[in-house]
N, C-alpha and C positions, 0 to 999 in steps of 0.2 A: 502492499499502503505506500503511496504515494501524498507526503503530508503537506500539506500546504503552510509556506510559513508570512507571519504575519507583512513582512516584506513581500513577496510572490503576491499575494491579497493587492497591497499598494500596487503596486506592479500597474497587473491586470488594471486595476479601478483606474488608476489617471492613462492610461493606451485607451480603454473603454472613452472616458471621459475627453481624448481628443479627438474621437472617430465620431465621437455624439456630436461634440463642437452646440452649435445648435438648434438643431433635430429635435422633433417631439414625437421620433419614432426612429426607429434605431431595428434593423437586419444584416448582421457583418459581424465579421469575426473578427479576435484580435487574438495573434500569438507572437509570443516566451518562447526565449532560448535562456533554460537557465543546466551552467553547467553542463552534464550529455541528455538533461531529460528537453521535451519540445515541448511544450503548453500549447493550449491552443482554445479560446473560450467561443464559441458562439451560439449566437443568440439574436432573438428578439423582444423587442422592447418598448413597451411604451414610458414617455419619457415630461414625465409630468412639471412643470414650471412657473413659479411663481411672478408676480409683477416685478415689471426694473423701477431697478431703482434711480432718484437722484442724480447719485452718479455714474448711474453706468443705463444706458441703454437696452441690454441684454437680460434675459428673462433666466435669470437662476435656477438651475436646478433645487425644484427639490420634495421630489420621490421619482422612483426608476423603480418600474412596473415589469417584473420579468415576467413578459406569455410563453415564452421557452428559451429554454438556455443549454448546454452539456459543455463538459469540459474534459478536454482529453490533455490522458498526461503521454508521451513516446519516449522511450529509451530504448536506443539501442536496433531500436525501426520495433518491439515490438508495442502493444499499446498496454499499462498499468493503470491499476487503478489506485486512483485517489478520494482524500476526502473534502475535493471541493463546497462551498454553503455559497449559494449567492447573498443571501441574510449575512451571513459573517463575513464576505468580504464588502458588504453596504454599510455591517456593525465597525470596521475598524479603518473603511475612510472616509466614514461623513463623522 
């Protein structure tokens, strides 16, 4: 079993946020390599946004709602089980 570290959760989240940018819906993937392990989050998300602030016209993300997701870990060409949790990623990152 591949254990997902807090650091990896943060890296996945930051990469995901970069791809979401200003979208209200996201369907895609985030790929990362950690040492010898290839990691991939494939997901479809609804992005709930708040109102723009006085300082910025960007609407901040208030909540991410996963419609579907899977997280894959591959070492040496073999897929291995992992303990990824979308909820845990959000709890650590937000």
